[in-house]
One Martini backbone bead per residue (centre of mass of N, CA, C, O) as a GRO file, in nm:
protein
  113
    1MET     BB    1   0.098   0.034   0.021
    2ARG     BB    2   0.036   0.380  -0.064
    3PHE     BB    3   0.149   0.706   0.047
    4LEU     BB    4   0.038   1.058   0.046
    5SER     BB    5   0.170   1.372   0.148
    6ILE     BB    6   0.005   1.692   0.166
    7SER     BB    7  -0.015   1.995   0.219
    8LEU     BB    8  -0.258   2.225   0.270
    9ALA     BB    9  -0.127   2.447   0.101
   10VAL     BB   10  -0.112   2.281  -0.158
   11LEU     BB   11  -0.410   2.218  -0.188
   12ALA     BB   12  -0.499   2.512  -0.197
   13ALA     BB   13  -0.326   2.593  -0.438
   14GLY     BB   14  -0.443   2.386  -0.636
   15ALA     BB   15  -0.730   2.499  -0.629
   16CYS     BB   16  -0.639   2.786  -0.739
   17LEU     BB   17  -0.493   2.652  -1.013
   18THR     BB   18  -0.763   2.566  -1.124
   19MET     BB   19  -0.929   2.556  -1.407
   20SER     BB   20  -1.206   2.622  -1.563
   21ALA     BB   21  -1.470   2.417  -1.699
   22PRO     BB   22  -1.686   2.296  -1.880
   23ALA     BB   23  -1.930   2.102  -1.887
   24GLY     BB   24  -1.775   1.776  -1.918
   25ALA     BB   25  -1.501   1.878  -1.866
   26THR     BB   26  -1.165   1.896  -1.814
   27SER     BB   27  -0.910   1.974  -1.578
   28THR     BB   28  -0.592   2.150  -1.535
   29PRO     BB   29  -0.336   2.218  -1.366
   30VAL     BB   30  -0.187   2.547  -1.315
   31VAL     BB   31   0.107   2.734  -1.337
   32PRO     BB   32   0.175   3.032  -1.266
   33GLN     BB   33   0.391   3.294  -1.347
   34ALA     BB   34   0.389   3.422  -1.046
   35VAL     BB   35   0.582   3.180  -0.978
   36ASP     BB   36   0.892   3.234  -0.895
   37GLY     BB   37   1.088   2.958  -0.959
   38TYR     BB   38   0.941   2.709  -1.005
   39GLN     BB   39   1.010   2.390  -0.824
   40VAL     BB   40   1.064   2.039  -0.831
   41VAL     BB   41   1.206   1.837  -0.576
   42THR     BB   42   1.359   1.506  -0.579
   43LEU     BB   43   1.367   1.218  -0.363
   44PRO     BB   44   1.420   0.923  -0.423
   45ASN     BB   45   1.372   0.617  -0.360
   46ALA     BB   46   1.459   0.468  -0.034
   47ASN     BB   47   1.594   0.250   0.183
   48VAL     BB   48   1.523   0.279   0.532
   49PRO     BB   49   1.505   0.310   0.839
   50ASN     BB   50   1.290   0.327   1.061
   51PHE     BB   51   1.232   0.675   1.120
   52GLN     BB   52   1.404   0.794   0.905
   53ARG     BB   53   1.510   1.079   0.780
   54ARG     BB   54   1.423   1.258   0.480
   55THR     BB   55   1.592   1.515   0.279
   56VAL     BB   56   1.495   1.794   0.080
   57PHE     BB   57   1.639   2.058  -0.113
   58CYS     BB   58   1.661   2.360  -0.215
   59PRO     BB   59   1.790   2.569  -0.399
   60ALA     BB   60   1.963   2.828  -0.407
   61GLY     BB   61   1.736   3.097  -0.332
   62LYS     BB   62   1.518   2.898  -0.223
   63ARG     BB   63   1.185   2.814  -0.116
   64VAL     BB   64   0.951   2.649   0.053
   65ILE     BB   65   0.583   2.593  -0.041
   66GLY     BB   66   0.600   2.272  -0.040
   67GLY     BB   67   0.498   1.916  -0.001
   68GLY     BB   68   0.615   1.562   0.024
   69ALA     BB   69   0.544   1.206   0.083
   70GLU     BB   70   0.652   0.851   0.047
   71ALA     BB   71   0.549   0.526   0.129
   72GLN     BB   72   0.715   0.212   0.057
   73GLY     BB   73   0.527  -0.085   0.077
   74PRO     BB   74   0.319  -0.333   0.191
   75ASN     BB   75   0.348  -0.187   0.513
   76ALA     BB   76   0.342   0.116   0.474
   77VAL     BB   77   0.403   0.423   0.675
   78LEU     BB   78   0.336   0.750   0.708
   79VAL     BB   79   0.458   0.968   0.967
   80GLY     BB   80   0.605   1.218   0.801
   81SER     BB   81   0.533   1.565   0.665
   82PHE     BB   82   0.768   1.840   0.645
   83PRO     BB   83   0.925   2.117   0.702
   84THR     BB   84   1.190   2.274   0.757
   85ASP     BB   85   1.300   2.499   0.982
   86GLY     BB   86   1.434   2.690   0.743
   87GLY     BB   87   1.254   2.664   0.466
   88ASN     BB   88   1.452   2.469   0.245
   89GLY     BB   89   1.261   2.204   0.292
   90TRP     BB   90   1.185   1.843   0.309
   91ILE     BB   91   1.026   1.592   0.520
   92GLY     BB   92   1.052   1.228   0.552
   93LEU     BB   93   0.869   0.954   0.724
   94GLY     BB   94   0.875   0.597   0.821
   95ARG     BB   95   0.715   0.269   0.818
   96GLN     BB   96   0.734  -0.100   0.852
   97ILE     BB   97   0.560  -0.367   0.898
   98GLY     BB   98   0.781  -0.641   0.968
   99THR     BB   99   1.024  -0.434   0.930
  100SER     BB  100   1.327  -0.221   0.928
  101THR     BB  101   1.223  -0.101   0.650
  102VAL     BB  102   1.171   0.185   0.418
  103GLY     BB  103   1.026   0.356   0.160
  104ILE     BB  104   1.143   0.692   0.060
  105SER     BB  105   0.990   0.986  -0.063
  106VAL     BB  106   1.070   1.332  -0.165
  107PHE     BB  107   0.901   1.661  -0.190
  108ALA     BB  108   0.975   1.990  -0.326
  109ILE     BB  109   0.834   2.311  -0.332
  110CYS     BB  110   0.976   2.577  -0.515
  111ALA     BB  111   1.092   2.924  -0.473
  112ASN     BB  112   1.169   3.226  -0.486
  113ALA     BB  113   1.276   3.449  -0.226
   0.00000   0.00000   0.00000
């Protein structure tokens, strides 16, 4: 089972960035040009000990504006997904029942400071 955690700010921003479509049509989220330096930075999946934090950082000069993490494995549970104290990255951690390791991916949504 796979879990994805996304901050409420990202969900709210995503709702604001979705363009309206006529009835019966589908809509696609759009990133406005007003988000200067928008960039998603990914820390690919890696197996780590249960509860070990994995952190992805924004490039120099950028700040995190959202993010998320994913716990991967048959019994994986995402335990935490939150910004770094300095506001320049995102942290993810999890555990997997019945084993000592878990796969964790982390994503940071960054923009110019």
